[in-house]
C-alpha positions as CSV (number, residue, x, y, z in Angstrom):
1,M,72.4,127.3,122.0
2,S,70.3,125.7,124.7
3,S,71.3,125.3,128.3
4,A,71.7,121.5,127.7
5,A,75.2,120.1,127.7
6,P,76.7,120.7,124.3
7,T,78.0,117.8,122.2
8,I,81.5,118.2,120.9
9,L,82.8,115.8,118.2
10,L,86.6,115.8,118.5
11,F,88.4,114.5,115.5
12,S,91.8,113.0,116.4
13,P,93.5,111.0,113.6
14,S,96.8,111.3,115.6
15,T,97.7,108.1,117.4
16,L,100.8,108.9,119.6
17,G,102.8,111.9,120.7
18,G,102.0,115.4,121.7
19,I,98.8,115.8,119.7
20,A,97.2,112.6,120.9
21,E,98.2,113.5,124.5
22,H,96.7,117.0,124.0
23,T,93.4,115.3,122.8
24,L,93.3,113.1,125.9
25,Y,93.7,116.0,128.4
26,Q,91.5,118.5,126.5
27,T,88.7,115.9,126.2
28,K,88.8,115.2,130.0
29,A,88.7,118.9,130.8
30,L,85.8,119.5,128.4
31,V,83.8,116.6,130.0
32,K,84.6,117.9,133.5
33,A,83.4,121.3,132.4
34,G,80.0,119.9,131.4
35,A,80.2,119.0,127.7
36,R,79.5,115.6,126.1
37,V,82.6,114.8,124.0
38,I,82.8,112.1,121.4
39,C,86.3,111.4,120.1
40,L,86.8,109.9,116.6
41,V,90.1,108.0,116.8
42,P,92.0,105.2,115.1
43,P,92.0,101.8,116.8
44,C,95.6,102.3,118.0
45,F,94.9,105.7,119.7
46,L,97.5,106.2,122.5
47,G,98.8,102.7,122.0
48,G,95.5,101.2,123.3
49,R,95.8,103.1,126.6
50,Q,92.6,103.0,128.7
51,T,90.6,106.2,128.4
52,D,87.5,107.2,130.4
53,F,85.6,109.1,127.7
54,E,83.4,108.2,124.7
55,A,85.6,107.2,121.7
56,V,84.6,105.8,118.3
57,S,87.5,103.9,116.7
58,C,86.5,104.5,113.1
59,L,89.5,106.3,111.6
60,P,92.2,104.4,109.6
61,A,95.4,103.4,111.3
62,P,98.7,105.2,110.4
63,V,100.5,104.0,107.3
64,A,103.2,101.5,108.2
65,G,106.8,102.1,107.1
66,G,108.6,100.1,104.5
67,G,107.6,99.2,101.0
68,A,107.8,101.3,97.8
69,Q,107.9,105.0,98.4
70,L,105.1,105.7,95.8
71,S,102.8,103.1,97.3
72,R,103.4,104.5,100.8
73,H,102.7,108.1,99.6
74,V,99.4,107.0,97.9
75,R,98.3,105.2,101.1
76,M,99.2,108.3,103.2
77,V,97.1,110.5,100.9
78,W,94.2,108.0,101.1
79,R,94.4,108.0,104.9
80,I,94.2,111.8,105.1
81,V,91.4,112.1,102.7
82,S,89.3,109.1,103.8
83,S,89.6,110.2,107.5
84,R,88.0,113.5,106.7
85,W,85.3,111.9,104.6
86,L,84.5,109.7,107.5
87,L,84.4,112.7,109.8
88,A,81.8,114.3,107.5
89,W,79.7,111.1,107.7
90,Q,79.9,111.1,111.5
91,I,78.9,114.8,111.6
92,M,75.7,114.0,109.6
93,Q,74.9,111.1,111.9
94,L,75.7,112.7,115.3
95,K,74.8,116.4,114.6
96,P,77.2,117.9,117.2
97,D,77.2,121.4,118.4
98,L,80.9,121.7,117.6
99,V,83.4,119.8,115.5
100,L,86.8,120.3,117.1
101,L,89.9,119.2,115.2
102,D,92.9,118.0,117.2
103,S,95.1,120.2,115.0
104,Y,94.8,122.3,112.0
105,V,96.1,120.3,109.0
106,E,96.0,121.6,105.5
107,Y,97.5,118.5,103.7
108,M,95.4,117.6,100.6
109,A,92.7,120.1,101.6
110,P,91.4,120.5,98.0
111,L,90.6,116.8,98.0
112,W,88.5,116.7,101.2
113,V,87.4,120.2,102.2
114,G,84.2,120.2,100.0
115,P,81.8,118.3,102.2
116,H,83.0,120.2,105.3
117,W,82.6,123.6,103.6
118,L,79.1,122.5,102.7
119,L,78.3,121.4,106.2
120,A,79.7,124.6,107.7
121,R,78.1,127.1,105.2
122,V,74.9,125.5,104.3
123,F,74.0,123.4,107.4
124,R,75.6,125.8,109.9
125,V,77.8,123.1,111.5
126,K,80.3,124.9,113.7
127,Y,84.0,123.9,113.3
128,A,87.1,124.8,115.3
129,A,90.7,123.6,115.3
130,N,93.6,123.5,117.7
131,L,96.1,125.7,115.9
132,H,99.4,124.3,117.3
133,D,101.6,125.6,114.5
134,P,100.3,128.9,113.2
135,V,103.0,129.3,110.6
136,R,102.6,126.6,108.0
137,D,106.1,126.5,106.5
138,Y,106.3,122.8,105.9
139,V,105.6,122.6,102.2
140,V,104.1,119.4,100.7
141,G,104.1,119.4,96.9
142,P,104.4,122.5,94.7
143,K,104.2,125.9,96.5
144,W,101.0,126.9,94.7
145,W,99.4,123.7,95.9
146,H,100.6,124.3,99.5
147,R,99.2,127.9,99.5
148,L,95.9,126.7,98.0
149,S,95.7,123.9,100.6
150,V,96.4,126.3,103.5
151,R,93.7,128.7,102.4
152,M,91.1,126.0,101.7
153,A,91.6,124.2,105.0
154,Y,90.4,127.3,106.8
155,W,87.2,127.5,104.9
156,P,84.9,125.5,107.3
157,L,86.5,126.9,110.5
158,D,84.5,129.3,112.7
159,F,87.4,129.7,115.2
160,V,90.9,128.4,116.0
161,L,92.5,127.9,119.4
162,V,96.0,129.4,120.0
163,H,98.2,129.6,123.0
164,D,99.5,133.1,122.5
165,K,99.1,136.2,120.3
166,L,99.7,135.4,116.7
167,P,102.5,137.1,114.7
168,E,101.6,140.0,112.4
169,P,100.5,139.8,109.8
170,S,98.2,137.1,111.1
171,P,98.5,133.8,109.3
172,V,94.8,133.2,110.1
173,P,92.2,134.6,107.6
174,A,90.2,137.6,108.7
175,G,86.9,135.6,108.7
176,V,88.1,133.1,111.3
177,R,88.0,134.0,115.0
178,V,91.1,133.5,117.1
179,V,90.5,132.3,120.6
180,Q,93.5,132.3,123.0
181,V,93.6,129.4,125.5
182,P,96.4,127.9,127.6
183,H,98.1,124.6,126.9
184,G,97.7,122.6,130.1
185,L,100.3,120.6,132.1
186,Y,100.6,116.9,131.6
187,D,100.7,114.4,134.4
188,I,103.7,112.2,135.0
189,A,102.6,108.6,135.3
190,G,104.6,105.7,136.7
191,Q,106.3,105.2,140.0
192,V,109.1,107.6,140.5
193,Q,112.4,105.7,141.2
194,D,115.4,106.9,143.2
195,P,117.0,109.5,140.9
196,R,120.5,108.5,142.0
197,A,119.8,104.9,140.9
198,I,118.6,106.1,137.6
199,R,121.6,108.2,137.0
200,R,124.0,105.4,138.0
201,E,122.2,103.2,135.4
202,W,122.8,105.9,132.8
203,G,126.4,106.2,133.7
204,V,126.2,109.7,135.1
205,Q,129.3,110.6,137.1
206,E,129.4,112.6,140.4
207,G,129.1,116.3,139.6
208,Q,127.6,116.0,136.2
209,K,124.3,117.6,135.2
210,V,121.8,115.7,133.0
211,F,120.1,117.5,130.1
212,L,117.1,115.6,128.7
213,A,115.9,115.8,125.1
214,F,112.5,114.1,125.2
215,G,109.8,113.2,122.7
216,Y,109.9,113.1,118.9
217,V,113.4,113.5,117.4
218,R,113.2,116.2,114.7
219,N,115.8,118.1,112.8
220,G,114.3,121.3,114.1
221,K,115.1,120.4,117.7
222,N,118.8,121.0,117.1
223,L,120.0,118.0,119.0
224,D,123.2,118.0,116.9
225,L,124.0,121.5,118.4
226,A,123.5,120.1,121.9
227,I,126.0,117.3,121.2
228,R,128.5,119.8,119.8
229,A,128.1,121.9,123.0
230,L,129.0,118.9,125.1
231,A,132.6,119.2,123.8
232,N,132.8,122.6,125.6
233,V,130.8,121.7,128.7
234,P,132.5,118.6,130.3
235,E,130.1,118.7,133.3
236,A,127.1,118.1,131.0
237,F,125.5,114.7,130.3
238,L,122.9,114.3,127.5
239,V,120.0,111.8,127.5
240,V,117.9,111.6,124.3
241,A,114.6,109.6,124.6
242,G,112.0,109.2,122.0
243,S,111.4,108.2,118.4
244,V,112.3,109.8,115.1
245,A,109.4,111.9,113.9
246,S,109.6,111.1,110.1
247,R,111.7,109.7,107.3
248,N,112.8,113.3,106.6
249,D,114.4,113.6,110.0
250,R,117.9,112.4,110.9
251,P,118.0,109.0,112.5
252,F,119.5,108.1,115.9
253,A,122.5,106.7,114.1
254,F,123.4,110.3,113.0
255,Y,123.5,111.5,116.6
256,R,125.4,108.5,117.9
257,E,128.1,108.9,115.2
258,L,128.4,112.6,115.8
259,A,128.9,112.0,119.5
260,Q,131.6,109.5,118.7
261,E,133.4,111.9,116.3
262,L,133.4,114.6,118.9
263,G,134.6,112.3,121.7
264,V,131.5,112.9,123.9
265,A,129.8,109.5,123.4
266,E,130.5,108.5,127.0
267,R,128.4,111.4,128.1
268,C,125.4,110.6,125.9
269,R,122.7,108.0,126.3
270,F,120.2,107.3,123.5
271,F,116.9,105.6,124.1
272,E,115.2,105.1,120.8
273,G,111.5,104.2,120.6
274,F,108.1,105.2,122.0
275,I,108.3,105.9,125.7
276,A,105.5,104.2,127.6
277,D,103.4,106.3,129.9
278,S,104.7,104.2,132.9
279,E,108.3,105.1,132.0
280,L,107.8,108.8,131.8
281,G,108.6,109.5,135.5
282,K,111.9,107.7,135.2
283,Y,113.4,110.1,132.6
284,F,112.3,113.2,134.4
285,A,113.3,112.0,137.8
286,G,116.9,111.4,136.7
287,T,117.2,114.8,134.9
288,D,118.4,118.2,136.0
289,F,117.4,120.2,133.0
290,V,115.2,119.7,129.9
291,L,116.4,120.7,126.3
292,L,113.8,122.6,124.2
293,T,116.3,124.1,121.7
294,Y,114.1,124.6,118.7
295,A,115.1,126.2,115.5
296,A,114.2,129.8,114.6
297,S,111.3,128.4,112.5
298,F,109.5,127.2,115.7
299,C,106.7,129.4,116.8
300,S,104.4,127.2,118.8
301,Q,104.1,125.8,122.4
302,S,105.9,122.7,123.5
303,G,104.1,119.9,125.2
304,V,107.4,118.8,126.7
305,L,107.6,122.1,128.5
306,N,104.4,121.2,130.3
307,V,105.8,117.9,131.4
308,A,109.0,119.6,132.6
309,A,106.9,122.1,134.5
310,R,105.0,119.3,136.3
311,A,108.4,117.7,137.1
312,R,109.8,121.1,138.2
313,K,112.7,120.8,135.8
314,P,114.1,124.1,134.4
315,V,114.5,124.2,130.6
316,L,117.0,125.5,128.0
317,A,114.8,126.9,125.3
318,S,115.1,128.6,121.9
319,G,112.9,129.4,119.0
320,S,111.2,132.3,117.4
321,P,108.9,134.6,119.5
322,S,106.3,131.9,120.5
323,P,104.2,130.6,123.4
324,L,107.1,128.5,124.4
325,V,109.7,131.3,124.6
326,N,107.1,133.7,126.1
327,S,106.1,131.2,128.8
328,V,109.7,130.5,129.8
329,R,110.5,134.2,130.0
330,A,107.3,135.2,131.8
331,F,107.6,132.7,134.6
332,N,111.4,132.3,134.7
333,L,111.2,128.6,133.8
334,G,114.7,128.4,132.5
335,V,117.2,130.0,130.2
336,I,116.4,131.3,126.7
337,V,119.2,131.3,124.0
338,A,119.4,132.3,120.4
339,P,118.2,129.5,118.1
340,D,120.4,127.5,115.7
341,S,123.7,128.3,117.5
342,A,126.0,125.8,119.0
343,D,127.8,128.6,120.9
344,A,124.5,129.9,122.3
345,T,123.5,126.4,123.4
346,W,126.9,126.0,125.1
347,D,126.5,129.3,126.9
348,G,123.0,128.4,128.0
349,M,124.0,125.1,129.4
350,R,126.8,126.7,131.4
351,L,124.4,129.4,132.7
352,L,121.8,126.9,133.8
353,M,124.4,124.9,135.7
354,S,126.2,127.9,137.3
355,S,123.2,130.1,138.0
356,P,120.0,128.1,137.9
357,P,116.8,130.1,137.8
358,T,114.1,130.3,140.4
359,P,111.1,129.3,138.4
360,R,107.6,130.4,139.4
361,W,106.1,126.9,138.9
362,D,102.9,127.5,140.9
363,E,102.1,130.7,139.1
364,Y,102.7,129.0,135.7
365,E,100.6,126.0,136.8
366,Q,97.7,128.3,137.6
367,V,97.9,129.9,134.2
368,A,98.5,126.7,132.2
369,S,95.2,125.1,133.2
370,W,93.3,122.6,131.1
371,G,90.2,123.9,132.9
372,A,90.9,127.3,131.3
373,N,91.4,125.7,128.0
374,A,88.0,124.0,128.2
375,R,86.2,127.1,129.4
376,G,87.6,129.1,126.5
377,I,86.2,126.6,124.1
378,L,82.8,126.6,125.7
379,E,82.7,130.4,125.8
380,A,83.7,130.5,122.1
381,M,80.8,128.2,121.4
382,G,78.4,130.5,123.2
383,C,77.6,128.1,126.0
384,P,76.1,129.6,129.1
385,A,78.5,130.2,132.0
386,S,76.6,127.7,134.2
387,L,77.9,124.8,132.1
388,D,81.5,125.3,132.9
389,G,81.1,126.7,136.4
390,G,84.8,127.3,136.9
391,Q,85.5,123.7,137.3
392,A,88.1,121.5,135.6
393,K,91.5,122.5,137.0
394,N,94.6,120.7,135.8
């Protein structure tokens, strides 16, 4: 590769949530490190938020809810497949040095991987993907189709980006390089209000400690166990803020009804819907601790951890051995408990309140750098060291 600034085509069909935010920060770090980055995004990327990088709004928008289930599924399949055909067309037009996928996604791979395999193997286009979830245990369709899709989606990839060592045996095929880079910290936008005023607005009583569950509401986050734990931890107050991830996840009504049944509804506040960037500071300012109580199936990093770290809020974490659990343990960022256990959640809440940790926030912030993320990508591309120059901090 020449010493000229490399061109990276970043494919980001995600519109909101952690993956879209990851794209925003990763792109800014790559640009700061000396690359030219062109992002392919839907028109509604990040809710129309202003970005200061080159973006091409050519990808289809997400499928709206409602309507017949079959029709919706057909439209979702068409969106997945057509987005990747559009990506292939853009690659032929732009001829980038690297095609970087916002996340590894195997869904419907047999229907779209052909042109990308051809571009990678015949035309030597270099592909990489952010591998946020190495273990692909969410099965769409028959198991044989899922296994085939997972295998074929790796075909074009030269390397994948991970945040920690992968489990053994590795879920990544032997012919695909694995590059370890950190997941950087997110900024907290919006004017920080008086935490006491926020807590009064929520109805928090003197002496109570606020636990925040933030972001997409999924079954695998075990919010029901946190609500059950409240019955045994009267000093705890729970705030849930975000939107339901999918139709397969329990709605907010389920959690409200559970809190009512257990007699803890007065110590719960639910804020359903997308949280605007300007509102982010409010939720973390009024919080004492952040809940990251993932199920045993979780083996990734949590973007919410890297908001909590910026806000200096200790976490209650669970999951399988993963970048999340390893980060919390290595830098004493909170308390780790056994996953999928109401008793463990209860014990963890009590431990956080009675013996809060002394997190090494500054050390973690140095390690969790978007600049290091960008430099790892450039090095994996074979770019000369002069391009990244050690720039691009958080």
